[in-house]
C-alpha positions as CSV (number, residue, x, y, z in Angstrom):
1,M,119.4,82.3,88.0
2,V,116.4,79.7,88.5
3,R,116.9,77.9,92.0
4,N,116.3,74.2,92.0
5,I,113.0,72.7,92.9
6,G,111.3,69.6,92.6
7,K,113.7,67.6,94.7
8,R,111.5,67.1,97.7
9,E,110.6,63.4,98.6
10,G,107.0,62.9,98.8
11,N,104.7,59.9,99.6
12,G,103.8,59.9,95.9
13,G,103.7,61.8,92.5
14,G,100.4,64.0,93.9
15,A,102.1,64.6,97.3
16,K,105.2,65.3,95.9
17,L,103.9,67.6,92.9
18,E,101.8,69.7,95.6
19,G,105.2,70.3,97.7
20,E,106.9,71.3,94.3
21,I,104.0,73.8,93.8
22,D,104.5,75.1,97.1
23,D,108.0,75.6,96.4
24,L,107.5,77.7,93.0
25,F,105.4,80.2,95.6
26,R,108.2,80.6,98.0
27,L,110.9,81.5,95.5
28,P,111.9,85.0,95.0
29,L,109.5,86.7,92.5
30,A,111.9,87.3,89.8
31,E,112.7,83.2,89.8
32,F,109.1,82.4,89.4
33,T,108.3,82.5,85.7
34,G,111.3,80.4,85.0
35,A,111.3,77.6,87.9
36,R,107.7,77.7,86.9
37,N,108.4,76.7,83.2
38,T,111.3,74.6,84.3
39,L,108.9,72.5,86.3
40,S,106.5,72.0,83.6
41,A,108.7,71.0,81.1
42,R,109.9,68.2,83.3
43,L,106.5,67.2,84.0
44,K,106.0,67.1,80.3
45,K,108.9,65.0,79.6
46,E,108.3,62.3,82.4
47,G,104.6,62.1,80.2
48,R,102.4,63.7,83.2
49,A,100.7,66.5,80.7
50,N,97.9,67.2,82.7
51,D,100.1,68.0,85.5
52,A,102.3,69.8,83.2
53,E,99.7,72.0,81.9
54,R,98.2,72.5,85.3
55,V,101.9,74.0,86.3
56,K,102.0,75.9,82.9
57,L,98.6,77.6,83.9
58,L,99.9,79.2,87.4
59,G,100.2,82.7,87.0
60,K,102.8,84.7,88.4
61,P,101.8,87.0,91.2
62,P,101.9,90.7,91.5
63,V,104.4,91.9,94.2
64,S,101.6,92.5,96.6
65,A,100.3,88.7,96.4
66,W,103.9,87.4,96.5
67,A,104.4,89.4,99.9
68,V,101.1,87.5,101.3
69,N,102.3,84.1,100.0
70,Q,105.5,84.9,101.9
71,L,103.6,86.0,104.9
72,Y,102.2,82.8,105.0
73,W,105.2,80.9,104.4
74,D,107.9,82.8,106.6
75,H,105.4,84.2,109.2
76,R,102.7,81.6,110.1
77,D,102.1,82.1,113.5
78,A,101.4,86.0,112.9
79,F,99.5,85.0,109.8
80,D,97.4,82.4,111.6
81,D,96.2,84.6,114.2
82,L,94.7,86.7,111.5
83,I,93.0,84.0,110.3
84,A,92.0,82.7,114.1
85,T,90.5,86.5,114.4
86,G,88.3,86.3,111.5
87,K,86.8,82.9,112.9
88,R,85.9,84.0,115.9
89,L,83.4,86.4,114.0
90,R,81.5,83.2,113.3
91,P,78.1,83.4,114.6
92,A,77.5,81.7,118.1
93,Q,75.3,78.8,118.6
94,K,71.6,79.5,119.5
95,S,72.2,78.4,122.8
96,R,75.0,80.7,123.3
97,P,73.9,84.2,121.6
98,G,77.3,86.1,120.9
99,K,77.7,89.7,122.5
100,A,78.4,92.7,121.0
101,A,81.4,93.2,123.1
102,D,83.0,89.8,121.9
103,M,82.7,91.4,118.6
104,R,84.5,94.1,118.9
105,D,87.2,92.3,120.6
106,S,87.8,90.1,117.7
107,L,87.7,93.4,115.4
108,D,90.5,94.9,117.8
109,A,92.8,92.0,117.4
110,R,91.7,91.6,113.8
111,R,93.5,95.4,113.2
112,E,96.3,94.4,115.4
113,A,97.1,91.5,113.5
114,L,96.8,93.1,110.2
115,T,99.3,95.9,111.5
116,T,101.4,93.5,112.7
117,L,101.4,91.3,109.2
118,S,101.7,95.2,107.2
119,D,104.9,95.8,109.3
120,L,106.3,92.2,108.4
121,A,105.6,92.9,104.5
122,T,107.1,96.1,104.7
123,E,110.2,94.5,106.0
124,L,110.2,91.5,103.5
125,L,109.7,93.4,100.5
126,T,112.4,95.9,101.5
127,D,114.6,92.9,101.8
128,A,113.6,91.5,98.7
129,G,114.6,94.5,96.9
130,H,111.1,95.8,96.3
131,S,109.5,99.3,97.0
132,P,106.9,98.9,99.7
133,S,105.0,101.7,98.4
134,P,101.5,103.0,100.3
135,D,99.7,101.8,97.0
136,T,101.2,97.8,97.4
137,L,100.9,97.8,101.3
138,R,97.1,98.8,100.7
139,R,96.9,96.0,98.3
140,V,98.5,93.9,100.7
141,V,96.2,94.5,103.7
142,T,93.4,94.2,101.3
143,T,94.2,90.6,100.4
144,L,95.1,90.0,103.9
145,E,91.5,91.4,105.0
146,A,89.9,89.2,102.3
147,L,91.9,85.8,103.6
148,S,90.5,86.7,106.8
149,A,87.0,87.2,105.7
150,Y,87.0,84.1,103.3
151,S,88.0,82.2,106.3
152,L,84.5,81.9,107.6
153,L,83.8,79.9,104.5
154,P,84.8,76.4,103.6
155,N,86.4,76.7,100.1
156,G,88.2,80.5,100.5
157,P,91.3,80.9,98.5
158,T,94.1,78.9,99.0
159,P,96.9,81.0,101.3
160,G,100.3,80.6,100.2
161,R,99.5,80.4,96.4
162,L,97.8,83.5,95.6
163,T,98.4,84.5,92.0
164,Q,96.5,87.7,92.0
165,D,95.2,90.5,94.8
166,I,92.3,89.1,96.4
167,D,89.2,91.7,97.2
168,P,86.9,90.8,100.3
169,P,83.5,89.1,100.0
170,S,80.6,91.2,99.5
171,F,78.9,92.9,102.2
172,E,75.6,91.1,101.7
173,L,77.3,87.8,101.9
174,M,79.1,88.4,105.0
175,A,76.0,90.2,106.7
176,A,74.3,87.0,105.8
177,L,77.2,84.8,107.2
178,M,77.3,86.6,110.3
179,S,73.4,86.6,110.9
180,G,73.4,82.8,110.6
181,A,71.1,82.7,107.5
182,I,73.7,80.9,105.2
183,P,75.5,77.8,107.2
184,F,79.0,77.8,107.1
185,D,79.0,74.3,105.6
186,D,76.9,75.2,103.0
187,A,77.7,78.5,102.4
188,D,79.2,78.0,98.9
189,E,76.0,76.0,97.6
190,P,73.1,77.0,95.9
191,A,69.9,77.2,98.1
192,P,67.2,74.7,97.1
193,P,64.3,75.8,94.7
194,R,61.0,77.1,95.8
195,K,58.1,75.3,95.1
196,A,56.1,76.9,92.7
197,G,52.5,78.6,94.5
198,K,54.1,78.0,97.8
199,A,55.9,81.2,99.4
200,T,58.8,80.3,102.2
201,P,58.5,82.7,105.0
202,Q,61.2,84.4,105.9
203,K,62.5,83.7,109.8
204,A,62.9,87.1,111.4
205,S,66.4,88.3,112.7
206,S,66.9,87.9,116.5
207,P,68.2,90.9,118.3
208,G,71.7,89.3,118.8
209,E,71.5,88.7,115.0
210,V,70.7,92.4,114.2
211,R,73.6,93.4,116.3
212,R,75.9,91.3,115.2
213,I,74.8,92.3,111.4
214,E,75.3,96.3,112.7
215,E,78.6,95.5,114.4
216,F,79.7,94.2,111.3
217,R,78.6,97.5,109.2
218,K,80.1,99.6,111.7
219,A,83.5,97.6,111.6
220,K,83.6,98.0,107.6
221,I,82.5,101.8,107.9
222,A,85.4,101.9,110.2
223,A,87.9,100.3,108.0
224,A,86.5,102.2,105.0
225,K,87.2,105.5,106.7
226,T,90.6,104.3,107.5
227,S,91.5,103.3,104.2
228,L,89.7,106.6,103.0
229,Q,92.0,108.7,105.4
230,D,95.2,106.5,104.2
231,A,94.2,107.3,100.3
232,K,94.1,111.1,101.3
233,K,97.3,110.7,103.2
234,S,99.0,109.3,100.0
235,L,97.2,111.7,97.5
236,A,98.8,114.8,99.8
237,D,102.2,112.7,99.6
238,A,101.7,112.6,96.0
239,R,100.8,115.9,95.9
240,A,103.5,117.4,98.0
241,R,106.1,115.2,95.8
242,T,104.6,116.7,92.8
243,Q,105.0,120.5,93.6
244,S,108.8,119.5,94.5
245,L,109.4,118.0,91.6
246,E,107.9,120.7,89.7
247,S,110.0,122.9,91.7
248,A,113.0,121.4,91.0
249,Q,111.8,120.8,86.8
250,K,111.6,124.8,86.9
251,K,115.4,125.0,88.6
252,A,116.6,122.6,85.9
253,Q,114.7,124.1,83.1
254,A,116.7,128.0,84.2
255,Q,119.9,126.1,84.5
256,V,119.5,124.8,80.9
257,R,118.1,128.0,79.4
258,E,121.5,129.8,81.4
259,A,123.8,127.1,80.0
260,E,122.2,127.9,76.9
261,K,123.2,131.4,76.8
262,H,126.6,131.0,78.0
263,K,127.1,127.9,75.0
264,R,126.0,130.7,72.7
265,Q,128.3,133.3,74.0
266,A,131.3,130.7,73.7
267,E,130.3,129.8,70.6
268,S,130.5,133.5,69.6
269,L,133.8,134.2,71.1
270,L,134.9,130.9,69.6
271,E,133.9,132.2,66.1
272,D,135.4,135.6,66.3
273,A,139.0,134.0,67.6
274,T,138.8,131.3,64.7
275,A,138.3,134.6,62.7
276,A,141.2,136.4,64.2
277,Y,143.2,133.6,63.9
278,E,142.6,132.9,60.2
279,D,143.5,136.8,59.9
280,A,146.6,136.2,61.7
281,V,147.8,133.3,59.7
282,E,146.9,135.2,56.1
283,R,149.0,138.1,57.5
284,A,151.6,136.0,58.5
285,R,151.7,134.2,55.2
286,S,151.8,137.8,53.3
287,V,154.7,139.0,55.6
288,D,156.4,135.4,54.8
289,S,156.3,136.3,50.9
290,D,157.1,139.8,51.3
291,L,160.1,138.8,53.4
292,R,161.4,136.0,51.2
293,E,161.0,138.8,48.2
294,A,162.7,141.3,50.1
295,A,165.5,138.6,50.8
296,Q,166.0,138.0,47.3
297,A,166.1,142.0,46.4
298,V,168.8,142.1,49.0
299,D,170.4,139.1,47.1
300,A,170.4,141.4,44.0
301,A,171.5,144.2,45.2
302,K,174.5,142.6,46.7
303,G,175.1,141.1,43.6
304,S,175.2,144.9,41.9
305,V,177.3,146.4,44.7
306,E,180.1,143.9,43.9
307,E,179.8,144.0,40.1
308,S,180.0,147.9,40.8
309,T,182.8,147.6,42.9
310,K,185.0,145.5,40.7
311,E,184.1,148.0,37.8
312,L,185.2,150.7,39.8
313,E,188.3,149.2,41.0
314,S,189.0,148.1,37.1
315,L,188.9,152.1,36.3
316,L,191.2,153.1,38.8
317,R,193.9,151.3,37.9
């Protein structure tokens, strides 16, 4: 059954529609498409064709992106903690250079926040009837890492409304952000064109910036190693399960062969029993016919005896 949405009061049509879209992404995953189509049809009926088309184009998220949306809506404190750890990685002002120790603390806090959210995702997926498989949880964590990284940018993905999984920004972009080479307020704007014939001198990175980039690179390497270990564990688990299933398959096939053998034996016994039954029925019919003939002979003999007796008695008188 599709839940009723779109009944919230707002300060205007735009604000109300935003609330209705939020409601869509808070629904159980199985109800999303039906509720989206219902909302789009209602908006179209109200003469709001553009809004109807906007809603109609909203894609149903995969289960991993849906789980991240629910973390945003239902576990906002834990979600905000993760985003805060991402923002703590912003480069410090020139007057107060950042320290490697501070960055390590921020990365540790980020890992703890990801672990907490991963556990919450496992719980909510299970409660909603979805399988928290290793692959699904890996995509959940990857998307959460991406949202944390994009918090450094002014126009990142909208949390709570994800329609697909998100990959983290490129290493080059993150390194440029960490070094301060790209201002945060202008990170999504193209650089102004250079004037022909004049080379723009490159500003040398300060030791603090170099350390920040190196710390970020080490953190990415550590995260990659962790992902690799998780992938290896998942592969080992999958191989072990495959071996177990192959063993069970061989056992089942042996049982099938044994059952087929018993079936053939039973069919042979049934065939022999059927033939014996048919022979017995035929013999019974033959004996029954002979019995009727014998009975008739007995009756005829009785008649002959009676006639002979009467004839003898007549002669003796």
